[in-house]
N, CA, C and O of each residue as an XYZ file, in Angstrom:
516
protein
N     -60.292   -109.711    101.116
C     -60.399   -110.877     99.372
C     -61.790   -110.128     99.587
O     -62.504   -109.901    100.564
N     -61.853   -109.784     97.911
C     -63.099   -109.397     97.362
C     -62.981   -110.497     95.627
O     -62.047   -110.704     94.851
N     -64.553   -110.985     95.657
C     -64.634   -111.714     94.221
C     -63.473   -112.591     94.309
O     -62.693   -112.615     93.357
N     -63.194   -113.553     95.674
C     -62.379   -114.694     95.701
C     -60.751   -114.310     95.045
O     -59.986   -115.187     94.645
N     -60.334   -112.390     95.034
C     -59.344   -112.685     94.927
C     -58.833   -112.012     96.398
O     -59.538   -111.451     97.237
N     -57.609   -112.216     96.424
C     -56.497   -111.416     97.650
C     -55.672   -110.323     97.176
O     -54.711   -110.346     96.408
N     -56.345   -109.168     97.902
C     -55.392   -108.021     97.271
C     -54.516   -107.637     98.670
O     -54.854   -107.507     99.847
N     -53.408   -107.536     98.059
C     -52.173   -107.480     98.997
C     -52.381   -105.749     99.612
O     -52.723   -104.738     98.999
N     -51.952   -105.986    101.288
C     -52.122   -104.173    101.661
C     -50.968   -103.383    100.764
O     -49.890   -103.714    100.272
N     -51.837   -102.045    100.813
C     -51.325   -100.592    100.073
C     -50.263   -100.125    101.297
O     -50.279    -99.993    102.520
N     -49.264    -99.952    100.091
C     -48.229    -98.923    101.178
C     -49.003    -97.798    101.318
O     -49.937    -97.680    100.525
N     -48.792    -96.758    102.322
C     -49.576    -95.563    102.685
C     -48.124    -94.666    102.953
O     -47.472    -94.564    103.992
N     -47.890    -94.068    101.612
C     -47.032    -92.885    101.399
C     -46.742    -91.717    102.294
O     -47.065    -90.682    101.712
N     -46.231    -91.482    103.546
C     -47.003    -90.726    104.277
C     -45.774    -89.355    104.234
O     -44.636    -89.803    104.100
N     -45.814    -88.355    104.294
C     -44.950    -87.007    104.136
C     -43.479    -87.569    105.164
O     -43.338    -88.544    105.902
N     -42.742    -86.670    104.860
C     -41.396    -86.583    105.729
C     -40.765    -88.226    105.560
O     -40.218    -88.887    106.442
N     -40.958    -88.507    104.559
C     -40.552    -90.207    104.071
C     -41.012    -91.539    104.722
O     -40.596    -92.691    104.597
N     -42.156    -90.914    105.567
C     -42.503    -92.184    106.635
C     -43.525    -92.999    105.600
O     -44.395    -92.323    105.050
N     -43.457    -94.337    105.332
C     -44.346    -95.210    105.125
C     -44.262    -96.741    105.418
O     -43.339    -97.462    105.798
N     -45.874    -97.022    105.027
C     -45.959    -98.689    105.755
C     -46.972    -99.345    105.520
O     -47.895    -98.563    105.293
N     -47.328   -100.517    105.445
C     -48.164   -101.508    104.832
C     -48.700   -101.959    105.910
O     -49.238   -103.044    105.689
N     -48.840   -101.468    107.444
C     -49.431   -101.903    108.744
C     -49.966   -100.671    109.321
O     -49.938    -99.518    108.892
N     -50.571   -101.283    110.632
C     -50.794   -100.092    111.668
C     -49.527   -100.751    112.690
O     -49.289   -101.953    112.803
N     -48.807    -99.647    113.379
C     -48.045   -100.091    114.124
C     -48.115    -98.513    115.060
O     -48.708    -97.597    114.489
N     -47.574    -98.253    116.329
C     -47.146    -97.151    117.418
C     -47.041    -96.166    116.268
O     -47.922    -95.359    115.972
N     -45.767    -96.325    115.591
C     -45.139    -95.616    114.895
C     -45.404    -94.770    113.329
O     -44.841    -93.865    112.713
N     -46.668    -95.706    113.118
C     -47.311    -95.265    111.501
C     -48.352    -94.059    112.231
O     -48.412    -92.867    111.933
N     -49.062    -94.732    113.182
C     -49.948    -94.004    113.896
C     -49.317    -92.448    114.293
O     -49.920    -91.396    114.081
N     -48.062    -92.557    114.870
C     -47.613    -91.009    115.366
C     -46.889    -90.330    114.047
O     -46.682    -89.124    113.919
N     -46.583    -91.244    113.196
C     -46.027    -90.391    111.778
C     -47.387    -89.631    111.092
O     -47.351    -88.455    110.732
N     -48.403    -90.361    110.991
C     -49.779    -89.790    110.398
C     -50.177    -88.717    111.595
O     -50.248    -87.513    111.348
N     -50.334    -89.053    112.415
C     -50.918    -87.585    113.321
C     -49.639    -86.450    113.286
O     -49.998    -85.280    113.417
N     -48.519    -86.644    113.159
C     -47.603    -85.447    112.736
C     -47.630    -84.849    111.667
O     -47.810    -83.658    111.413
N     -47.425    -85.808    110.969
C     -47.665    -85.386    109.338
C     -48.837    -84.942    108.958
O     -48.744    -84.130    108.037
N     -50.639    -85.311    109.553
C     -51.309    -84.524    109.214
C     -51.779    -83.155    110.217
O     -52.871    -82.595    110.125
N     -50.749    -82.797    111.121
C     -51.224    -82.240    111.953
C     -52.598    -82.563    112.915
O     -53.507    -81.746    113.059
N     -52.569    -83.845    113.511
C     -53.624    -83.896    114.431
C     -53.179    -84.179    115.660
O     -51.953    -84.261    115.744
N     -53.890    -84.382    116.794
C     -53.635    -85.107    117.745
C     -53.630    -86.187    118.169
O     -54.556    -86.994    118.094
N     -52.481    -86.358    118.720
C     -52.192    -87.823    118.751
C     -52.972    -88.475    119.888
O     -52.352    -88.780    120.907
N     -54.556    -88.765    119.777
C     -55.003    -88.976    120.916
C     -54.650    -90.864    121.029
O     -54.787    -91.578    122.022
N     -54.269    -91.179    119.916
C     -54.314    -92.743    119.995
C     -52.823    -93.202    120.505
O     -52.517    -94.395    120.514
N     -51.981    -92.247    120.899
C     -50.897    -93.101    122.012
C     -51.582    -92.448    123.070
O     -50.886    -92.953    123.951
N     -52.485    -91.642    123.787
C     -52.708    -91.172    124.810
C     -53.546    -92.417    125.557
O     -53.471    -92.763    126.736
N     -54.342    -92.957    124.516
C     -55.169    -93.887    124.705
C     -54.741    -95.396    124.985
O     -55.515    -96.273    125.368
N     -53.404    -95.553    124.735
C     -52.778    -96.937    124.740
C     -51.975    -96.676    123.786
O     -50.847    -96.308    124.115
N     -52.237    -96.762    122.613
C     -51.834    -97.242    121.448
C     -52.154    -98.207    120.874
O     -53.335    -98.182    120.526
N     -51.347    -99.503    120.481
C     -51.275   -100.458    119.918
C     -51.821   -101.330    121.097
O     -52.906   -101.910    121.106
N     -50.950   -101.322    122.017
C     -51.235   -101.762    123.682
C     -52.803   -101.897    123.985
O     -53.596   -102.836    123.928
N     -52.868   -100.983    124.218
C     -54.289   -100.782    124.730
C     -55.095   -100.801    123.576
O     -56.227   -100.333    123.700
N     -54.675   -101.340    122.236
C     -56.034   -101.778    121.502
C     -55.898   -103.529    121.887
O     -56.946   -104.147    122.077
N     -54.759   -104.145    121.969
C     -54.879   -105.114    122.022
C     -55.663   -105.415    123.392
O     -56.498   -106.317    123.332
N     -55.483   -104.754    124.631
C     -56.443   -105.122    125.900
C     -57.825   -104.730    125.565
O     -58.628   -105.385    126.229
N     -58.271   -104.050    124.918
C     -59.743   -103.527    124.608
C     -59.943   -105.079    124.184
O     -60.634   -105.777    124.925
N     -59.380   -105.630    123.050
C     -59.419   -106.916    122.214
C     -59.983   -107.306    122.930
O     -61.197   -107.511    122.957
N     -58.770   -107.592    124.075
C     -58.855   -109.138    124.847
C     -60.198   -109.002    125.751
O     -60.714   -110.073    126.070
N     -60.812   -107.830    126.193
C     -62.218   -107.557    126.667
C     -63.362   -107.694    125.946
O     -64.508   -107.602    126.387
N     -63.031   -107.912    124.844
C     -63.996   -108.289    123.848
C     -64.890   -106.803    123.277
O     -65.291   -105.808    123.881
N     -64.957   -107.232    121.822
C     -65.801   -106.350    121.270
C     -67.092   -106.898    120.242
O     -67.386   -108.022    119.837
N     -67.608   -105.757    120.064
C     -68.958   -106.191    118.838
C     -68.799   -105.607    117.213
O     -69.215   -104.483    116.934
N     -68.256   -106.352    116.345
C     -68.647   -105.784    115.130
C     -69.819   -105.303    114.829
O     -70.820   -106.017    114.879
N     -69.855   -104.233    114.534
C     -70.864   -102.936    114.126
C     -70.820   -102.916    112.208
O     -69.840   -102.762    111.480
N     -72.251   -103.132    111.838
C     -72.017   -102.653    110.350
C     -73.310   -101.905    110.357
O     -74.343   -102.182    110.967
N     -73.015   -100.755    109.443
C     -74.279    -99.994    109.485
C     -74.172    -98.967    108.576
O     -73.122    -98.329    108.499
N     -75.403    -98.650    107.668
C     -75.333    -97.657    106.876
C     -76.160    -96.427    107.680
O     -77.195    -96.348    108.342
N     -75.267    -95.664    107.306
C     -75.595    -94.433    108.263
C     -74.892    -93.194    107.315
O     -73.979    -93.399    106.515
N     -75.417    -92.079    107.538
C     -74.982    -90.591    107.348
C     -74.791    -89.292    108.276
O     -75.669    -89.326    109.139
N     -74.265    -88.565    108.370
C     -73.566    -87.921    109.553
C     -74.274    -85.952    108.990
O     -74.050    -85.260    107.997
N     -74.928    -85.788    109.944
C     -75.527    -84.179    109.915
C     -74.509    -83.639    110.125
O     -74.161    -82.775    109.321
N     -73.658    -83.941    111.270
C     -72.025    -82.839    111.750
C     -71.586    -82.511    110.830
O     -71.687    -81.340    110.462
N     -70.926    -83.460    110.122
C     -69.418    -83.315    109.166
C     -69.659    -83.615    107.479
O     -68.827    -83.519    106.576
N     -71.364    -84.084    107.385
C     -71.526    -84.492    106.588
C     -70.453    -85.398    105.341
O     -70.241    -85.249    104.138
N     -69.990    -86.318    106.352
C     -68.908    -87.500    105.883
C     -67.635    -86.839    105.155
O     -66.735    -87.442    104.570
N     -67.754    -85.696    105.300
C     -66.112    -85.263    104.162
C     -64.757    -85.701    104.825
O     -63.651    -85.582    104.299
N     -65.041    -86.262    106.148
C     -63.418    -86.782    106.844
C     -63.458    -88.340    105.799
O     -62.366    -88.680    105.343
N     -64.310    -88.952    105.560
C     -64.406    -90.243    104.440
C     -63.838    -90.138    103.249
O     -62.725    -90.614    103.029
N     -64.715    -89.344    102.127
C     -63.942    -89.088    100.737
C     -64.093    -88.069    100.571
O     -64.738    -87.884     99.539
N     -63.738    -86.911    101.238
C     -63.866    -85.780    100.764
C     -62.686    -84.880    100.957
O     -61.571    -85.354    100.741
N     -62.803    -83.672    101.329
C     -61.882    -83.068    102.201
C     -62.381    -82.309    102.847
O     -63.371    -81.645    102.540
N     -61.476    -82.259    104.368
C     -61.960    -81.503    105.443
C     -61.353    -79.944    105.680
O     -60.276    -79.643    105.167
N     -62.139    -78.940    106.518
C     -61.955    -77.983    106.160
C     -60.711    -77.479    107.257
O     -60.896    -78.070    108.321
N     -59.784    -76.783    107.311
C     -59.237    -76.302    108.019
C     -59.021    -74.789    108.126
O     -59.112    -74.038    107.156
N     -58.725    -74.388    109.388
C     -58.743    -72.761    109.206
C     -56.905    -72.133    109.220
O     -56.521    -70.964    109.177
N     -56.075    -73.415    109.297
C     -54.644    -73.010    109.232
C     -54.002    -73.345    108.108
O     -53.138    -72.680    107.536
N     -54.521    -74.594    107.737
C     -53.886    -75.472    106.411
C     -54.654    -75.029    104.861
O     -55.841    -75.013    104.537
N     -53.553    -74.732    104.195
C     -54.307    -74.880    102.649
C     -54.824    -76.307    101.865
O     -54.505    -77.487    102.006
N     -55.550    -75.773    101.185
C     -56.209    -77.634    100.845
C     -54.909    -78.502    100.007
O     -55.284    -79.650     99.769
N     -54.003    -78.328     99.690
C     -52.657    -78.954     99.535
C     -51.788    -79.382    100.348
O     -50.771    -79.917     99.908
N     -52.040    -79.213    101.963
C     -51.725    -79.729    102.961
C     -52.299    -81.476    103.245
O     -53.457    -81.894    103.231
N     -51.294    -82.067    103.437
C     -51.627    -83.394    103.442
C     -52.526    -83.978    104.733
O     -52.175    -83.741    105.889
N     -53.532    -84.640    104.468
C     -54.799    -85.071    105.027
C     -55.948    -84.455    104.352
O     -56.942    -85.178    104.290
N     -56.048    -83.210    103.797
C     -56.949    -82.409    104.079
C     -57.822    -82.799    103.005
O     -59.031    -82.573    103.048
N     -57.117    -83.517    101.810
C     -57.871    -84.276    100.593
C     -57.998    -85.452    101.143
O     -56.998    -86.072    101.502
N     -59.363    -85.990    101.313
C     -59.584    -87.379    101.811
C     -59.805    -88.376    100.841
O     -59.687    -89.592    100.993
N     -60.223    -87.592     99.564
C     -60.622    -88.704     98.239
C     -61.832    -87.664     97.365
O     -62.096    -86.565     97.852
N     -62.459    -88.083     96.167
C     -62.629    -87.330     95.202
C     -64.098    -86.653     95.337
O     -64.455    -85.665     94.696
N     -64.640    -87.136     95.988
C     -66.183    -86.352     96.148
C     -66.274    -85.018     96.774
O     -65.579    -84.703     97.741
N     -67.164    -84.212     96.197
C     -67.223    -82.816     96.892
C     -67.628    -82.898     97.794
O     -68.249    -83.893     98.169
N     -67.403    -81.787     98.534
C     -67.718    -81.279     99.961
C     -69.424    -81.714    100.448
O     -69.837    -82.147    101.523
N     -70.114    -81.410     99.245
C     -71.821    -81.409     99.231
C     -72.279    -82.322     98.913
O     -73.508    -82.344     98.983
N     -71.607    -83.498     98.423
C     -71.889    -85.137     98.358
C     -72.575    -85.609     99.204
O     -73.636    -86.133     98.866
N     -72.136    -85.569    100.756
C     -72.539    -86.179    101.457
C     -73.809    -85.703    102.401
O     -74.424    -86.240    103.322
N     -73.900    -84.429    101.721
C     -75.449    -83.896    102.542
C     -76.266    -84.907    102.763
O     -76.724    -85.562    101.827
N     -76.610    -85.214    104.293
C     -77.605    -86.196    104.038
C     -79.095    -85.817    103.849
O     -79.991    -86.642    104.027
N     -79.297    -84.680    103.522
C     -80.885    -84.206    103.448
C     -80.895    -84.242    102.028
O     -81.959    -84.468    101.451
N     -80.039    -84.085    101.506
C     -79.798    -84.322     99.654
C     -79.243    -86.002     99.443
O     -79.111    -86.413     98.291
N     -79.042    -86.601    100.209
C     -79.021    -87.945    100.114
C     -80.096    -88.767    100.587
O     -80.159    -89.858    100.022
N     -81.072    -88.516    101.583
C     -82.325    -88.709    101.612
C     -83.403    -88.861    100.648
O     -84.122    -89.764    100.221
N     -83.162    -87.175    100.415
C     -84.193    -87.223     99.619
C     -83.922    -87.732     98.353
O     -84.867    -87.570     97.581
N     -82.744    -88.414     97.773
C     -82.041    -88.962     96.386
C     -82.661    -90.568     96.731
O     -83.188    -91.322     95.913
N     -82.446    -90.802     98.053
C     -82.436    -92.510     97.839
C     -83.132    -92.715     99.582
O     -82.415    -92.889    100.567
N     -84.349    -92.655     99.608
C     -85.432    -92.167    100.755
C     -86.046    -93.421    101.104
O     -87.003    -93.526    101.872
N     -85.108    -94.950    100.154
C     -85.166    -96.487    100.941
C     -84.252    -97.482    100.433
O     -84.207    -98.564     99.848
N     -83.370    -96.349    101.081
C     -82.143    -96.717    101.197
C     -81.580    -98.153    101.989
O     -81.877    -98.033    103.178
N     -81.065    -99.108    101.812
C     -80.769   -100.367    102.242
C     -79.343   -101.358    102.180
O     -78.704   -101.443    101.131
N     -79.013   -101.944    103.179
C     -77.893   -102.645    102.764
C     -77.949   -104.245    103.195
O     -78.452   -104.823    104.159
N     -77.387   -104.583    102.324
C     -77.567   -106.448    103.048
C     -76.109   -107.093    103.236
O     -75.435   -107.339    102.236
N     -75.694   -107.328    104.348
C     -74.188   -108.034    104.187
C     -73.928   -109.303    104.302
O     -73.874   -109.719    105.459
N     -73.787   -109.890    103.637
C     -73.405   -111.256    103.189
C     -71.668   -111.920    103.302
O     -70.616   -111.413    102.914
N     -71.910   -113.115    103.933
C     -70.749   -113.886    103.646
C     -69.726   -113.453    104.422
O     -68.558   -113.798    104.241
N     -70.237   -112.428    105.613
C     -68.866   -112.020    106.850
C     -68.664   -113.575    107.572
O     -69.437   -114.475    107.901
N     -67.140   -113.358    107.626
C     -66.773   -114.034    108.543
C     -65.506   -113.550    109.485
O     -64.931   -112.482    109.274
N     -65.164   -114.382    110.462
C     -64.573   -113.974    111.762
C     -63.525   -115.251    111.946
O     -63.786   -116.454    111.955
N     -62.121   -114.507    112.101
C     -61.349   -115.843    112.317
C     -60.367   -114.782    112.421
O     -60.555   -113.572    112.292
N     -58.658   -115.774    112.822
C     -57.595   -115.218    112.800
C     -57.275   -115.007    111.342
O     -57.771   -115.648    110.415
N     -56.438   -114.088    111.252
C     -55.668   -113.350    110.078
C     -55.446   -114.863    109.270
O     -55.068   -115.929    109.755
N     -55.852   -114.517    107.762
C     -55.573   -115.496    106.879
C     -55.882   -116.850    106.969
O     -55.124   -117.716    106.532
N     -57.082   -117.120    107.576
C     -58.061   -118.256    107.918
C     -59.408   -117.998    107.593
O     -60.159   -118.964    107.730
N     -59.947   -116.861    107.168
C     -61.163   -117.396    106.722
C     -61.670   -116.843    105.021
O     -62.611   -116.088    104.773
N     -60.651   -117.534    103.945
C     -61.270   -117.576    102.574
C     -60.630   -119.054    102.269
O     -60.842   -119.608    101.191
């Protein structure tokens, strides 16, 4: 929900015809295969493992941060690959240039950055609006 408007889940169209509008073991495995990433999610127990971890209790952490190691390219730029071309699925993650997330530049341009989180709600799916 944003600005009192409910936005439906988007359908993720993965290569090889895999698509989904929710996270399942199958969609995670298809994405790992399509993007040629190691399937560490299944090794850690998949959705069942996530459910067990949630039953043990988790803490929601919200943060404003930057990343000196990867310069946040994994979020909204393009990841570098030694074996795949830029056109390979999963390389392009968003519209930003590789340099856009450089922490030294960002800190220089926005030295007093801060964030305020408001109206954060926790509850069963479909109960917090």
